[in-house]
Structures are given as structure tokens and as C-alpha cells.
N, C-alpha and C positions, 0 to 999 in steps of 0.2 A: 520101728523103735524097740521091738522085742529083743531081749538079750538071751544068750544061751545060759542054761543053768550053771554051767561051769564058770561063767564070768564072775559071779558073786557068791560061790559056794553052792550049797545044795538047792537053794532057791534064788531066783532073780526076780524079786518082786519090788517095784518101786511105786511110791504113792504121792501124787499131788492132792493136797486137800485144799480146795478152792472155796472161799466164802463169797457167795454172790451178794449183790445189792449194796456194796460200799458206797456211801453217799445218799442212801435213801432216807436215813434219819440219824441223828447224833447217837441214838441208842444202838442202832445197828453198827455204826462206825466204831464206837467204843467196845462193842462186844466182839468184833472182829479183831481189833487190836488185842484184847485180852486173850482170845483164842490163838492168836500168833504167839504172843509173848509167853503165855502160860500153858499153852496146849499144842495142838498138832497142826494148825492151819499154817500152810506154807505160802498161800497165794490168795488173792482176792480180785474181783472185777468191779470196776469203777463206774457208777452211774453219773453221767456228766449233765443231766438235765433235772436233777432232783433237788429237794429242799436243803440237803446237807452236803451238796457237792463241794463247796468251799472248805467246810469242816474236814471232809474226807481228804481233800487234796493237801491240807496242812498236815494231817497225820502221815499221809503218803510220803511227803517231802522229808518228814523227820524219822521215817522207818525204812531205810533202804533194804533191810533184810526181808521185808514183806513184798513178794513178787506181785507186780501190779499189771492187770490187764484192763480191758474195756467191756463193761456190761452193756451191750448195744440195746437201745430202747426204742421200740416203735409202738408200745402198748400202754404208756403211762405219761402223764403230764403233756408237755408240748415240745415240738422239735427245736434244734438248734438252727436248722436251715429255714429259709423262707418258706412258709407253707405253700405259697403259690407255686413253688418249684417242685413240690412233691405231693401233688394233689391226690395221688391214689392211696396216700397213707394217712390222711388227716380229714377230720370233719370240717364243716363249713366254717366253724369258728377257729380253726387252725389247730385244734388239739388232737391228739392221737386217739384212735379207737381202742376199745377194750379188745383183748385177744380174740375172743370168739367173733366179734364184729369185723376185725381186720382180716382174719383168715377166711371169712365168708365172702370177701370182696375181691374183685380183680386187683392184683398188685403189680405195678411196674417195677421190675427188678432194678432199673436205673434209679428210680426214685429212692429205693432202699439203700443203694450204694451211696448216693449223694448224702443222705442223712448219716449213714454209717461213717463216712469219711469225716464229716464235721464233728462227730462224737469223739472219734479217735484223735483227731487233731487237738480238740479241747482237752481231752485227758493228758496228752503229751505236754501241752502247754501248762496246765495247772499243776501237774506232778512234777515237771521238770526233768522228766526221764522218758524214754521210749517204752510204751507198753509192750509187754511180753506176749500177750495172748488176747483173744476175743471170744466172747460167747454172747447169748442173747437173753434179754429179759423175758420171762415166761416161756423160754426154750422153744421159740417159734420158728427156728431155722430148719425145722423139718419141711416147711413150705418150700417147694422147689425155687421160687423166685428169691426168697430170703436166703436159702442155703447158697444160691449162686453168688448173692451180694456179700455174705459172710466170707466165702472162699476167695472171692475177687479181693476184698479188702486185705485178708490175710496174705495173699499173694503179693499184693502191692507194697505192703508194709514190712513183710518178713515176720509178722506175728504168727505165733501158733494159734491153733483154733480148737475149740471144743467140738467134738462130733459125737452124735448120740447113738449111732448104730455102726456095726462093722462095714456095712455097705457105704455109708456116708464117710467113714474114715477112709476107705480105699478110694473113694472118688476124690477127696481132698488131696490125698497123698499123690494121686496121679496128676494133680495140678501143681505139685511141688509145695504143698502146704504142710507144715509140721503139725502132728496131732498125736495125742497119747494112743496107746494100743486099745485101752478100754475106757469106758465112762460108766459110772454108777450114780444114779439118783435115788437109791433105796433109802438113804438116810434122810427122810423128811416125812412130815405128816404124823399126827398122833398115832401111837401104836407102833411106830418105826424108829423113834428117835431116843430110845433108852440106851443105857450102857450096854446091856446085853445084845441089842440089835447091832450096835456098832462092833462089838467084839466078834459076833458071829460073821458080819461082813468081812472083817479083816482076816478071819481065819480061812475063808474061802476065796481070798483074792487070788486072781490069775497071775501067772508069770507076765513079766513085761511092765510097762508104765500104765497105771490106772489113774484116772482123775476121779476123786470123790467130791461130789458137790454138797455144800452144806449152807445153812442159813442162821448162824449164831447172831445174837443180839442181846443187849441189855434192856430192861423195862423202859418204855418210852411212850409218853402220853400221845404224841403226834402219830406215832406208828399204830397204837391201839385204836386211834380214831379213824385211820385210813386204810388199814391192811387187814386181810383176812388171815394173814400168817404173821401173827404178833405174838401171842401168848406162847407159842412153841419155841420161839427164838432162845429165850433164857434156858429152856430145857436142853436144846441143842449145845448151848454154850457150856452148861455144866458138864455134859458128857465129853465134849471136845477137850476140856481141860482137866479131866479126871486122870490122876496118875496111873490108874490101871490100864488106860489106853496106851500110854507110853510103854508100859510094861509088856502089853500085848504085842506092839511093834517089835520089840526087841526079841520077845519069845518066838514070834513068827517069822523073824529075820526079814522084816519089811523096812526099807529105806525110804525116809521121806525125801522128796525132790521137788523141783519147781518147773514151770514152763520154760523158764530161762535156760535151765540145763538140758532141755530136750536136744 
């Protein structure tokens, strides 16, 4: 995916800004839409088993400019598949394990692919368009079985995929899966989501295509009651919509792009 410096002038730096958790709550959905319309978010990934899934789908159908992927979930709520068919992924009651619990257990990679296929298909049906990319909730596809399932789903569907490391990127590309050159998750958690943090990140962006992960959102009672990463989301939203960030992109000659354009 990397481009020579001469292709776009003195620097060839392209940036995908992807907001995770679309569909998790109405506050998150509305925040992502604001970050797209008023800020620098170019892309989002859609949770298809979450409380606000229908709300997010309606927003996606009305906003074709927002690149839409699938946020593949194995660590929150319940599966779309029959739990009896994916036993390595669920508790006795059919709900998903927490991340630390899931990753400590033997995982059948075909169970993961079965559920990933169901979530991808539902995203396509609800949004009325083909998803352009995939990633995982809680970033769990460093696990070999889950990484295999993500890459296999991407290969089957033609979707691009998030990769966390250069080694994983090269592995996916060897399978014919499109992925950005770089991935950064530095813009998260208190102490790392201020305006200065994002401006510094942009200033040191590498050549090629980088995916920047983010989690904007508006205040939301349901989210505050159920998520450990709730109060930080409005702070991210304020930074992502700050005009000084747009100015920095122009100054640094960074071009915003999407997974659809890979």
C-alpha cells in the first residue's frame, strides 16, 4: 500500500480515521456521526449485536460518505449464531465471555469464522451496502485462531482488514487481504486523548496509509452504566472535531482516506 514520496509531493502520508463501536449506544452513534460531519473521522466499524444496532444502521443508510466496516464481536453480549454451534466461544447460557476469559480458553477457529460470517452478513443487510473492512472488538485478533478467522472472512468477502503489527500485516497480505501499511492505537485512554497528543501523533505519521483508531461519543446514560470507557469519549470527540486538527493535516500534507479507497 505504500506510495513513493514523489507520488504526492514531498510526503506521501494518507490517514484513515476509524471510529470503533458504532451501534454500541446512541450516544456513541451520534458522536461518530458528528466526528465524521464536523471532524476528521472517515470510517467506522459497526457492532451488529449491540443495543443500538438498528439506530446505527439507520444512520449508516443515510450517510453514504461514512465508510462502513464491521466491528466483529466475541466478547460482548450474545452471538448472532446458534450458541450450540459455536460452543468454544460462549458460556453455558449462550453469552460471550469477557476478553480475558475468552483468550484463556481453547478457541475453535471455525467457531469464530461462523460467528464472524453471521455478523458480516447482518451488517450488509442492515446497512444496505457491502462493508469495506473488518476489525475486532477489544482488538482480540492477535490470538492465532481469531486472526485466522478475521483473515479468512476478509479473503472470502474482499473486505480490507485491520492489522495490529507489521508481521500480521504481511501475513494477511500474503493471503491476498488488503490492509493499511500502519496501525496506531495511541489515541486512547486518559492522558493520551488531548489535542496535543493527536497533533504530535500526526506530526510523526509514517509514509504510506495509516489507520488511526478512535472512540468518539456523546454523553449517554446507558454507556456510563455499562462501559469502563465512557467519560473519555466526549473528550475524544472534542479533539477530533477541533479545527486545529484539520489545520495540522493541511500543514503536514496528510490526506484523509478510507478503506474503500485502498
